[in-house]
Each structure stands twice: as structure tokens, then as C-alpha cells.
C-alpha positions, 0 to 999 in steps of 0.5 A: 370271828365277827363277834370278837371284831365287833362286827356282829352282836348276837341276839339272845338266843345265840348269846345264851348258847355261847354262855352255856357252852362255856358254863358262864353267865352271859354278862361275863362274855357280853357287855355294853361297856368295853372289857379290860384287856385280858393281859391287864387282868392277868398282870394287874396292869391299869388302863387309863 
């Protein structure tokens, strides 16, 4: 989707709905800073 490709930044209402659907806080899904790749989190790799 557009969110995953960085082509769309959802407003507060869609962001809250997405977070609610996954039962997660908004900050777990959206950030102004890039998240570390999930594979790094799972396998403990460090990015430079």
C-alpha cells in the first residue's frame, strides 16, 4: 500500500483506526524517524 511505500502519511483519524485494529499504540506503528528493519530486530543485527 501507499503507507508502506512512504507515499501517504495518514491523518490522526486513520492512524488511530489502524493502531486500534492492531491493538497497538500509534507510536508503535508511526514515527518521524525510520524504524530499524524487522529482520534486524528479530535476528539482533545492528545497522550502521
